[in-house]
ROVO-579373 format. One record per residue (C-alpha): x, z, y. Coordinates in steps of 0.001 Angstrom, whole numbers. Last residue first. Layout:
BEGIN
> px_pz_py
> X_Z_Y
...
***
This chain:
BEGIN
> px_pz_py
> -11042_-11157_-11984
> -7226_-11680_-13090
> -6059_-13924_-15974
> -2555_-13645_-17653
> 398_-15745_-17637
> 3749_-14518_-19099
> 6560_-12678_-17456
> 8589_-13047_-14157
> 11181_-10492_-13352
> 11056_-7043_-11609
> 12572_-4063_-10195
> 16423_-5169_-9763
> 18684_-2246_-10308
> 22050_-3833_-10826
> 22170_-2891_-14126
> 18959_-4485_-15141
> 19922_-7748_-13123
> 23149_-7852_-14882
> 21517_-7399_-18352
> 19384_-10478_-17616
> 22663_-12409_-17126
> 23995_-11222_-20482
> 21030_-11962_-22348
> 21135_-15611_-21019
> 18878_-16745_-18509
> 15361_-18020_-18298
> 13867_-15508_-15956
> 13924_-15208_-12266
> 14696_-11805_-10589
> 12125_-10220_-8283
> 13994_-7650_-5987
> 12098_-4589_-4478
> 13221_-3986_-913
> 13291_-150_-419
> 16457_-427_1515
> 18323_931_-1611
> 16736_-2100_-3373
> 18100_-4480_-987
> 21655_-3161_-1295
> 21749_-2856_-5027
> 20622_-6382_-5257
> 23187_-7848_-3104
> 26086_-5968_-4892
> 24794_-7455_-8167
> 24866_-10885_-6667
> 28374_-10497_-5313
> 29613_-9320_-8870
> 27935_-12344_-10410
> 29762_-14538_-7723
> 33067_-13105_-8740
> 32256_-13416_-12364
> 31058_-17059_-12295
> 29084_-17580_-15432
> 25714_-17748_-13860
> 25934_-18049_-9978
> 24731_-21731_-10133
> 21756_-20662_-12115
> 20879_-18163_-9334
> 20526_-20843_-6723
> 18218_-23000_-9055
> 16005_-19868_-9614
> 15805_-18786_-6101
> 15476_-14975_-5819
> 11971_-13335_-5018
> 12271_-10615_-2195
> 10044_-7679_-1827
> 8787_-5356_981
> 10165_-7575_3472
> 12052_-6286_6395
> 10833_-8957_9038
> 13937_-9359_11467
> 16591_-8259_8879
> 15351_-10649_6233
> 15116_-13634_8710
> 18767_-13060_9484
> 19780_-12930_5935
> 17984_-16211_5177
> 19473_-18184_8120
> 22972_-16752_7382
> 22607_-17813_3897
> 22540_-15814_485
> 19479_-17349_-1086
> 15727_-16066_-1508
> 13310_-18699_-2946
> 10430_-16593_-1866
> 10244_-13821_603
> 7687_-10957_402
> 5299_-9424_2803
> 2851_-6534_2686
> -722_-6172_3608
> -1859_-3138_5741
> -4011_-4744_8137
> -1551_-4674_10922
> 812_-5868_8112
> -953_-9166_8340
> -329_-9909_12179
> 3314_-8646_12006
> 4057_-10856_9157
> 2496_-13872_10548
> 4320_-13522_13813
> 7595_-13043_11875
> 6967_-16324_9819
> 6127_-18324_13080
> 9485_-17340_14340
> 11284_-18283_11265
> 9390_-21602_11533
> 10901_-22168_14786
> 14356_-21258_13629
> 13930_-23449_10379
> 12908_-22200_7148
> 14458_-20977_3623
> 12592_-17764_3120
> 9232_-19285_2123
> 6166_-16716_2098
> 4875_-14592_-573
> 1968_-12543_804
> 1502_-9045_-848
> -1949_-7940_-1276
> -2853_-4379_-2643
> -3082_-2810_914
> -5824_-5168_1503
> -8005_-3084_-486
> -8095_-653_2536
> -10736_-2880_4516
> -11914_-5826_2501
> -13532_-7277_5689
> -10808_-6929_7869
> -8526_-9185_5580
> -11315_-11711_5648
> -11467_-11515_9582
> -7742_-12045_9842
> -7416_-15285_7514
> -9212_-17726_9837
> -6992_-16836_12771
> -4090_-16937_10541
> -4962_-20489_9404
> -5750_-21384_12880
> -2107_-20347_14196
> -399_-22467_11383
> 3098_-21420_10575
> 2371_-19450_7566
> -96_-22094_6133
> 2538_-24866_6703
> 5198_-22795_4824
> 2823_-22622_2008
> 1558_-19170_733
> 2020_-17389_-2518
> -260_-14509_-3060
> 1235_-11353_-4739
> -1581_-9022_-6008
> -893_-5335_-6488
> -2663_-3927_-9315
> -5122_-855_-9172
> -8127_-2488_-7154
> -11168_62_-6948
> -14712_-850_-6327
> -14408_-4357_-7237
> -16987_-6958_-5494
> -15109_-7348_-2175
> -11913_-8040_-4012
> -13057_-10725_-6056
> -14615_-12635_-3118
> -11425_-12163_-1131
> -9322_-13539_-4200
> -11785_-16797_-4168
> -11252_-17151_-427
> -7466_-16587_-627
> -6992_-19561_-3327
> -9523_-21990_-1367
> -7715_-21339_1902
> -4300_-21907_482
> -5729_-25159_-1110
> -6715_-25999_2515
> -3462_-25338_4064
> -1334_-27234_1480
> -3727_-30318_2014
> -3510_-29870_5869
> 352_-29972_5643
> 603_-33080_3552
> -2040_-34893_5363
> -375_-34362_8700
> 249_-38235_9428
> -3408_-39052_8994
> -5657_-35891_8786
> -9154_-37180_7943
> -7891_-39949_5516
> -5433_-37518_3814
> -8007_-34924_3422
> -10296_-37200_1776
> -7684_-38317_-643
> -6697_-34646_-1240
> -10307_-33653_-2106
> -10528_-36303_-4983
> -7254_-35530_-6224
> -8121_-32050_-6740
> -11334_-32636_-8340
> -9827_-34951_-10540
> -6990_-32594_-11549
> -9317_-29707_-12236
> -8224_-26549_-10228
> -6010_-23768_-11065
> -4905_-21484_-8237
> -2064_-19155_-8570
> -1479_-15347_-8028
> 1729_-13241_-8945
> 760_-10002_-10411
> 2160_-6701_-9912
> 1479_-3373_-11795
> 3018_-250_-10280
> -76_1943_-10400
> -587_900_-14135
> 2949_2587_-15121
> 4007_1317_-18424
> 5907_3816_-20282
> 9490_4805_-21198
> 11447_3072_-18350
> 15040_4124_-18106
> 16383_735_-17715
> 14034_-369_-15089
> 13250_-3928_-15384
> 9491_-4052_-14870
> 7927_-7443_-15955
> 5997_-9452_-13344
> 2386_-10645_-14368
> 1551_-14192_-13885
> -1915_-14769_-12416
> -4904_-17123_-12592
> -7530_-17822_-9967
> -9923_-20452_-10774
> -11389_-23173_-8658
> -14503_-24503_-10397
> -16848_-22167_-8587
> -19107_-24853_-7354
> -19940_-23160_-4281
> -16226_-22570_-3332
> -15305_-26136_-3713
> -18128_-27133_-1447
> -17559_-24617_964
> -13923_-25573_1558
> -15054_-29433_1766
> -17369_-28535_4472
> -14697_-26660_6212
> -12156_-29649_5843
> -14826_-32103_7310
> -16669_-34567_5229
> -19341_-37108_6976
> -17111_-40291_7154
> -15915_-39727_3698
> -19432_-40066_1901
> -19861_-43596_1497
> -16217_-44494_623
> -16212_-41440_-1990
> -19257_-42670_-3447
> -17626_-46041_-4042
> -14501_-44428_-5597
> -16678_-42225_-7886
> -18342_-45370_-9223
> -21977_-44608_-10198
> -24115_-42332_-12162
> -22584_-43005_-15438
> -19295_-42199_-14049
> -20469_-38522_-14117
> -20634_-36855_-10810
> -17557_-35388_-9212
> -17606_-36832_-5584
> -21440_-36827_-5283
> -22481_-33051_-5663
> -18867_-32276_-4689
> -19227_-33414_-1268
> -21885_-30748_-261
> -23999_-32230_2229
> -22839_-32537_6096
> -23714_-29781_8498
> -25605_-31080_11560
> -24215_-32545_14426
> -22562_-35568_12734
> -18965_-36034_13164
> -17289_-39198_14577
> -14707_-40860_12315
> -11245_-39855_12960
> -9109_-42865_13767
> -6485_-43630_11271
> -2898_-42676_10979
> -783_-44695_8948
> -440_-43508_5347
> 2111_-40916_4753
> 5530_-41270_2795
> 5983_-38243_795
> 7403_-34907_2375
> 10654_-33697_1001
> 9918_-30466_-1011
> 10786_-27214_685
> 7403_-25392_-73
> 8029_-25693_-3818
> 10821_-23343_-3380
> 14699_-23295_-3547
> 15510_-26794_-4450
> 19456_-26713_-3860
> 20741_-29346_-1410
> 22575_-27045_660
> 22540_-23727_-773
> 26335_-23674_-1162
> 27402_-21377_-3901
> 28059_-17618_-3179
> 31060_-15802_-3043
> 31847_-17398_585
> 28713_-15408_1859
> 30395_-12212_1455
> 28484_-9191_22
> 30937_-6455_-169
> 31273_-6344_3741
> 27939_-4561_4130
> 24821_-6204_4801
> 22134_-4367_7037
> 18559_-4328_6572
> 16622_-3607_9802
> 14462_-674_9935
> 11019_241_7858
> 10767_3865_8920
> 9304_6357_6375
> 6570_8677_7699
> 5269_11340_5513
> 2082_13069_6340
> 1095_16228_4720
> -2677_16515_4909
> -4844_19546_6019
> -6818_22624_4351
> -5809_25563_6539
> -4366_28810_4740
> -1276_28710_6438
> -786_24932_5454
> -2997_23652_2436
> -2455_20107_875
> -3839_16609_862
> -953_14038_720
> -887_11215_3054
> 1908_8590_2887
> 3098_6471_5912
> 5456_3136_5671
> 6678_2597_9118
> 6961_-201_11461
> 8555_469_14913
> 7451_840_18522
> 9228_2136_21508
> 7085_3787_24214
> 9418_6611_25166
> 7500_9311_23055
> 7618_6838_20080
> 4929_4409_18742
> 4044_3513_15474
> 2983_174_13719
> 1476_1068_10369
> 2048_252_6705
> -239_2420_4484
> 907_4141_1177
> -578_4796_-2343
> 1248_6185_-5072
> 283_9738_-4326
> -3450_8614_-4781
> -5783_11237_-3432
> -9485_10475_-4305
> -12071_11197_-1952
> -9799_12667_882
> -7162_9876_348
> -9922_7296_987
> -11035_9200_4191
> -7375_9371_5583
> -6873_5832_4800
> -10010_4827_6490
> -9038_6755_9651
> -5643_5070_9539
> -7348_1500_9425
> -9520_2682_12266
> -6455_3679_14557
> -4680_327_13899
> -5788_-1469_17043
> -4742_1442_19033
> -1009_1530_17946
> -371_4667_16119
> 1678_7770_17554
> -959_8824_20102
> -3511_8611_17341
> -1759_11907_15946
> -2544_13780_19117
> 74_15250_21181
> 80_18885_22649
> 1057_20125_19201
> 4301_18012_19281
> 5257_19991_22432
> 4978_23186_20692
> 6825_21754_17529
> 9920_21181_19828
> 11863_18635_21652
> 10197_15284_20808
> 11884_11722_20470
> 9429_10552_17906
> 11924_10137_15053
> 13641_13423_16285
> 10575_15394_15988
> 9918_14169_12508
> 13465_14746_11018
> 13210_18173_12679
> 10146_19290_10588
> 6576_18981_11796
> 3866_21452_12086
> -44_21625_12925
> -392_18385_14535
> -3956_17316_15444
> -6336_14315_14834
> -8135_15586_11840
> -5493_18230_10392
> -1839_17162_10437
> 1186_18655_8464
> 4225_16612_9398
> 7199_15208_7491
> 9988_12662_8645
> 12111_12621_5458
> 15770_14025_5467
> 14196_17297_4221
> 15515_20760_4950
> 12383_21892_6665
> 9966_20376_4291
> 12048_21952_1379
> 11992_25168_3154
> 8208_24978_3799
> 7499_24189_260
> 9600_27284_-1003
> 7656_29466_1341
> 4358_27957_68
> 5409_28531_-3440
> 6269_32133_-2541
> 2961_32651_-792
> 1172_30931_-3715
> 2960_33568_-6051
> 1750_36514_-3796
> -1851_35135_-3691
> -2005_35015_-7350
> -422_38267_-7787
> -3242_39600_-5576
> -6006_37757_-7448
> -4686_39419_-10687
> -4867_42838_-9171
> -8051_42445_-7609
> -9390_41084_-10831
> -8065_44046_-12911
> -9929_46516_-10307
> -12847_44547_-10656
> -12822_44908_-14333
> -12299_48780_-13974
> -15120_49136_-11782
> -17817_47094_-14132
> -16800_49270_-17124
> -17349_52316_-15040
> -20795_50906_-13852
> -21364_50249_-17741
> -20569_53620_-18790
> -22633_55054_-16169
> -25717_52929_-17094
> -25339_54025_-20810
> -26585_57615_-19876
> -25060_60800_-21533
> -21843_60805_-19760
> -23887_61184_-16150
> -21687_60223_-13156
> -23565_59110_-10144
> -21215_56527_-8450
> -20546_55502_-4831
> -18091_52843_-4224
> -15376_52050_-1585
> -13363_48816_-1178
> -10303_48905_958
> -9809_45823_3117
> -10116_47560_6482
> -12518_50213_6584
> -16094_49653_5632
> -15700_47584_2466
> -18637_48449_250
> -19413_48186_-3600
> -22529_49515_-4645
> -23649_51359_-7885
> -27321_52374_-7962
> -28444_55692_-7115
> -28849_59140_-8752
> -27667_61798_-6405
> -24960_64212_-7630
> -22183_61956_-6141
> -18802_60951_-7244
> -17008_58845_-4665
> -14978_55758_-6186
> -12036_54572_-4020
> -10785_51215_-5314
> -7309_50286_-5718
> -5429_47018_-5152
> -4059_47775_-1958
> -2240_50862_-3328
> 207_52058_-782
> -899_50917_2705
> -4649_50099_1887
> -4960_53414_-62
> -3453_55285_2962
> -5761_53690_5411
> -8958_54372_3375
> -7826_57867_3076
> -7670_58336_6886
> -11272_56414_7165
> -12742_58864_4498
> -11690_61922_6449
> -12036_64742_3660
> -14366_67694_3117
> -15019_67849_-911
> -18401_67878_-1633
> -18516_63879_-2231
> -16030_64147_-5098
> -13154_62054_-5392
> -12045_59261_-8053
> -9422_56684_-7197
***
């Protein structure tokens, strides 16, 4: 809008009219004085410029060109803001109508939350929520873990990355939840969109009838359930020296030309401890981690998703080395030799894994670590593991511990304690050798694992029986709808594999690879 500076008018009133009816316009005051072009905004948001118009000067044409370009930019910017406003309103509608518990948070404050979020934490209104810090809904021991998750998502937002937390309701009740953080903007303020998914009990419907499945008695469901061998009579433990013993592998694994290994074992056994053996085998770096990749079974999968890659870890140790260590551990532990050996090799495997994770900047695949039942039930093993998980920080979210599902009531309690402890550091839990029985279903309800690996011998008994195959298909669908991924065993006919795919199982075992 061009006006002359010698015409009497109220610039303030004109600015109000322009802002009300043509907000993208620019008021240009034509003056007789020679001066540089200037854009000012003295009244509201209306831009006002003074221009000395002289058609014979190039500067005038350039100034007019600048004013027109500015007007176009203002118009495009206004349209962009309008579209963003529409998008924000649609997003708000989706949040308010969603059955997911969603909140907008900034630092430690709640900006907004939908009704599902309010009902989840037993709150009456958004006003009440704004007076409660986000940390008040999270156990104090997990505050640092949540802070690290926020910083990680702020630096490199990963929509597939989630954090398992123990959360508290207003009445003090606690529950396990899978949380997601998505950087976003709410009412012109940069913040996070927080999603909370409750990991509740898994209910079994009447469709899954235990009588439809074969008896699990006598079925070999896991390597962890083998009958213990006859143990050697317990011997008195030799007195330990005060200073740390030498590395046993410098003697134990020497060539035969340097002396008999058995004689050397006899001389050195009295100075060994499980801790020194662990240190010795790690220092020699002869224990290697190998993996088995899991193949996706999604029938509509078009491409491989690197963020959904899962690897089952195993430990490879030279036979002579393993036998020598087992012999020493048996002499040291006596009647508990098999349990001690199982715990020892689990420690070796985890130590190697933690060393790898500490060196890596980013960890994309999800790593499944099989543990023996003795390790899961051992309090000292758990106390040894926790500091290692604490050191690797948010990388622990890529670790899933595969624990036995067929256990006694006493072992089930230990499994629940173990699951709660490692989940506090964002690890996940999977059940190995799963079969349909009262004990396994009860354990499933109590810990709600992220994954379930079906027992190969048990599933083979189902093959060919139409009624039992239908029951298996129903079980898989129920587990998958409860956000529990099902790992199906391989080695079946094409029809059986088709059953796993159609039922919605997530993975089956594939070929061996190497990680590290």
